[in-house]
C-alpha positions in Angstrom: -115.9 157.7 47.8 -119.2 155.9 47.0 -119.5 152.1 47.6 -118.9 151.3 43.9 -116.1 153.7 43.3 -112.8 152.4 42.4 -109.4 153.8 43.5 -108.9 155.1 40.0 -112.0 157.1 40.3 -110.7 159.2 43.3 -109.8 162.6 42.1 -106.0 163.4 42.4 -105.2 166.1 44.8 -104.5 169.5 43.2 -100.9 170.6 43.2 -100.2 173.5 45.5 -100.1 176.9 44.0 -97.7 178.1 46.7 -94.4 178.7 45.1 -91.6 176.6 46.5 -88.6 178.3 48.1 -85.6 178.5 45.8 -82.9 176.2 46.9 -79.3 177.6 47.0 -77.0 176.8 44.2 -74.5 174.1 44.9 -71.8 176.8 45.1 -73.6 178.9 47.6 -74.6 175.9 49.6 -70.9 174.8 49.7 -69.9 178.2 50.8 -72.6 178.3 53.6 -71.4 174.8 54.8 -67.8 176.2 54.8 -68.7 179.1 56.9 -70.9 176.9 59.3 -68.0 174.6 59.7 -65.4 177.4 60.5 -67.9 178.9 63.0 -68.5 175.5 64.7 -64.6 174.8 65.1 -64.0 178.4 66.1 -66.5 178.2 69.0 -65.1 174.9 70.2 -61.6 176.5 70.6 -62.7 180.0 71.4 -61.0 181.7 68.4 -62.2 183.8 65.5 -63.5 181.8 62.4 -60.6 183.0 60.4 -58.2 181.3 62.9 -60.1 178.0 63.0 -57.6 176.2 60.8 -54.7 177.3 63.0 -56.5 176.0 66.1 -57.4 172.6 64.5 -55.9 172.1 61.1 -58.3 170.5 58.6 -61.1 170.0 61.0 -63.3 172.6 59.4 -62.9 171.1 56.0 -63.6 167.6 57.3 -66.8 168.9 59.0 -67.9 170.7 55.7 -67.5 167.3 53.9 -69.5 165.6 56.6 -72.4 168.2 56.4 -72.4 167.7 52.7 -72.6 164.0 53.1 -75.3 164.3 55.6 -77.5 166.4 53.4 -76.9 164.3 50.3 -78.1 161.3 52.1 -81.5 162.7 52.8 -84.4 160.6 51.9 -86.4 161.5 48.7 -88.5 164.5 49.4 -86.7 165.6 52.5 -85.4 169.2 52.4 -82.3 168.2 54.3 -80.5 165.3 55.9 -80.1 164.9 59.6 -77.3 166.5 61.4 -73.8 165.3 60.7 -72.2 163.4 63.6 -69.2 165.6 63.5 -71.3 168.6 63.7 -73.1 167.3 66.7 -70.0 166.4 68.5 -68.3 169.8 67.9 -71.5 171.6 68.9 -71.8 169.8 72.2 -72.8 171.9 75.1 -74.0 171.0 78.6 -77.7 171.6 79.1 -79.0 172.2 82.6 -82.5 173.7 81.8 -85.2 171.5 80.3 -88.7 172.0 79.1 -91.2 170.3 81.5 -93.1 167.2 80.6 -92.0 163.6 79.6 -90.0 162.7 76.6 -91.5 160.9 73.6 -91.6 157.1 74.2 -89.3 156.3 71.5 -86.5 158.4 72.9 -85.3 155.9 75.6 -85.0 152.9 73.4 -83.4 154.9 70.6 -80.7 156.2 73.0 -80.1 152.9 74.6 -79.8 151.3 71.1 -77.0 153.7 70.3 -75.4 153.0 73.7 -75.3 149.3 72.9 -73.6 150.1 69.6 -70.5 151.4 71.4 -67.4 149.3 71.6 -67.1 146.9 74.5 -63.8 145.2 75.6 -64.0 141.5 74.5 -67.7 142.1 74.1 -68.1 141.5 77.7 -70.7 144.4 77.9 -69.9 145.0 81.6 -72.5 147.9 81.9 -76.0 148.5 82.5 -78.3 151.7 82.7 -81.0 152.6 85.1 -83.6 155.0 83.6 -85.3 157.3 86.2 -88.3 159.3 85.6 -90.3 159.1 88.7 -90.3 162.6 90.2 -89.9 161.5 93.8 -87.0 159.3 93.0 -85.4 162.0 90.9 -85.6 164.3 94.0 -84.0 161.8 96.3 -81.2 161.1 93.6 -80.7 164.8 93.4 -80.2 165.1 97.1 -77.4 162.5 96.9 -75.9 164.2 93.9 -75.3 167.8 95.3 -78.8 168.9 95.3 -78.6 169.9 91.7 -81.8 171.2 90.2 -81.3 169.8 86.7 -81.2 166.4 88.3 -84.4 166.9 90.1 -86.2 168.6 87.1 -84.9 166.5 84.3 -87.5 164.5 82.3 -85.1 161.5 82.2 -82.0 160.7 84.3 -79.8 157.8 83.0 -77.6 156.3 85.5 -74.8 154.4 83.9 -73.6 151.4 85.8 -70.4 149.4 85.8 -72.0 146.0 86.1 -70.0 142.8 87.0 -73.1 141.5 88.8 -74.5 140.0 85.6 -71.3 138.2 84.7 -71.2 136.8 88.2 -74.7 135.5 87.8 -73.6 133.7 84.6 -70.6 132.2 86.5 -72.9 131.1 89.4 -75.2 129.4 86.8 -72.3 127.4 85.7 -70.8 126.8 89.0 -67.8 128.8 88.4 -66.4 131.4 90.8 -65.2 134.3 88.8 -61.9 135.3 90.5 -60.9 137.9 88.0 -64.2 139.8 88.6 -62.6 141.3 91.7 -59.5 142.5 89.9 -58.8 146.2 89.2 -58.5 145.4 85.5 -62.2 144.2 85.5 -63.4 147.3 87.2 -61.4 149.5 84.8 -63.1 147.6 81.9 -66.5 147.9 83.4 -66.1 151.7 83.9 -64.9 152.2 80.4 -67.7 150.1 78.9 -70.3 152.2 80.9 -68.5 155.5 79.8 -68.3 154.5 76.0 -71.9 153.5 76.2 -72.9 156.9 77.8 -70.9 158.9 75.3 -72.7 157.1 72.4 -76.0 158.0 74.1 -75.0 161.6 74.3 -74.3 161.9 70.6 -77.5 160.1 69.8 -79.6 162.2 72.1 -78.2 165.5 70.8 -78.6 164.3 67.2 -82.3 164.1 68.0 -82.4 167.7 69.2 -82.3 166.9 72.9 -80.0 168.3 75.6 -77.8 166.4 78.0 -75.5 167.1 81.0 -73.3 164.5 82.7 -73.7 164.2 86.6 -70.5 163.0 88.2 -72.0 163.7 91.6 -73.8 160.3 91.5 -70.5 159.2 92.9 -70.8 161.4 96.0 -72.7 158.8 98.0 -72.2 155.5 96.0 -73.6 153.2 98.7 -76.7 155.2 99.2 -77.3 155.7 95.6 -76.9 151.8 95.0 -79.5 151.2 97.7 -81.9 153.9 96.0 -81.5 152.2 92.7 -81.4 148.6 94.0 -78.1 147.9 92.5 -76.8 144.3 93.4 -73.2 143.6 94.6 -70.9 144.1 91.7 -72.9 147.0 90.2 -71.7 150.6 90.8 -72.9 153.9 89.4 -70.4 155.5 87.1 -72.0 158.6 86.0 -75.5 160.1 85.6 -76.9 161.7 82.4 -79.7 164.2 82.5 -81.7 164.3 79.2 -84.5 166.5 78.0 -85.7 169.1 75.5 -83.5 172.2 76.1 -85.3 175.3 77.5 -84.6 177.9 74.8 -84.8 180.7 77.4 -81.6 179.3 79.0 -79.6 178.2 76.0 -76.0 177.4 77.0 -72.8 178.3 75.0 -70.2 176.2 73.6 -67.3 176.1 76.2 -63.9 176.6 74.7 -61.3 173.7 75.0 -57.6 173.6 75.4 -55.5 174.2 72.2 -54.7 171.0 70.4 -51.0 171.8 70.9 -51.7 171.3 74.6 -53.3 167.8 74.3 -51.9 166.4 71.0 -48.6 164.6 71.4 -46.9 163.0 68.4 -45.1 159.8 68.9 -44.0 160.5 72.5 -45.2 162.6 75.3 -44.0 166.0 75.5 -44.2 167.7 78.9 -43.3 171.1 77.4 -46.7 171.3 75.7 -48.1 172.5 79.0 -46.8 176.0 77.9 -49.7 176.1 75.5 -52.2 176.4 78.3 -51.1 180.1 78.4 -52.8 180.5 75.0 -56.1 179.1 76.4 -56.3 181.0 79.7 -57.7 184.3 78.2 -60.3 182.5 76.2 -61.6 180.3 78.9 -61.3 183.0 81.6 -63.4 185.3 79.5 -66.0 182.7 79.1 -66.1 182.1 82.9 -66.4 185.9 83.4 -69.4 186.0 80.9 -71.1 183.2 82.7 -70.5 184.9 86.1 -68.2 182.1 87.3 -65.5 182.9 89.8 -61.8 182.0 89.3 -59.5 181.0 86.3 -59.5 177.6 84.7 -56.1 176.7 86.1 -57.2 177.8 89.6 -60.2 175.5 89.2 -58.0 172.5 88.2 -55.7 173.0 91.2 -58.6 173.6 93.7 -60.4 170.5 92.4 -57.4 168.2 92.8 -56.0 169.9 96.0 -57.5 167.1 98.1 -59.3 167.2 101.4 -63.0 167.8 100.8 -62.4 169.1 97.2 -63.9 165.9 95.8 -67.1 166.0 97.9 -66.9 162.5 99.1 -65.5 160.8 96.0 -62.0 160.5 97.7 -63.3 157.4 99.3 -64.4 155.8 96.0 -62.0 152.7 96.4 -63.5 152.0 99.8 -67.0 152.3 98.3 -66.2 150.0 95.4 -65.1 147.3 97.9 -68.2 147.8 99.9 -70.3 147.4 96.6 -68.7 144.2 95.6 -65.9 145.6 93.2 -62.8 145.1 95.4 -60.5 146.0 92.5 -57.5 144.1 93.7 
């Protein structure tokens, strides 16, 4: 543009001569959504797509509607909307292999904003999160958490904390001793607040195309981890969350869950529903064999809760809570 040229004098860009791809007709698009929804629900329960409605009545139809709504809400000019929340939830899988390199700078504040949008009991917000990206600190945390490679190699580790320390600071500022801060109820509320925030973060991260995996092993050595992260008395790590771009060469599968008939009780609890676990065994055991994991699902449950050293140090959690300022009376 010359010095005296006006905006109106600028030549408009020529339209592209490349033919635009034909969009599917509404009926075809709806059929594709239905098939996608059936496949997603079938994978979650380890059944064939034609059996999805038997496994979870009406869920595929609800997901198809959610997918349609998501795509209809796309901003003008966008080829598609973002992923439907229900699709992200039903498609969850634990990712333990990440691409190297740091995450984009907007990822962490976006995920934390989603976490802060989770419900909180009485809006007390008794949680905090420690974001760890330093490679040396990640290696030390991994050593405390069972020497898991995905903790050491994650671009980002979020450690979700039950945080009563902040409330105690507010009480001290006002000259009030918070007796109820030492009650079991307060510890439960803080753990729930942290867990709800963490799960919101999982859904947000996965909706952005990231992979996640929870790390319960941060509770193996609570006092040591608290020292590593500089947690004050009244703040205890609840769970870790490794976050990163999934490595496409190590893509995990959706893990089948128990049948709804085993977990859904109507009006009152029905102990007889444990019989439906028998329907689950061949599906999850086949999954374990394909993943080269030993033992059946039921055996894993029994072995994990047998006691002794099966919890890898977490059996002394009550003692650790007291030592870390959450006596949980």
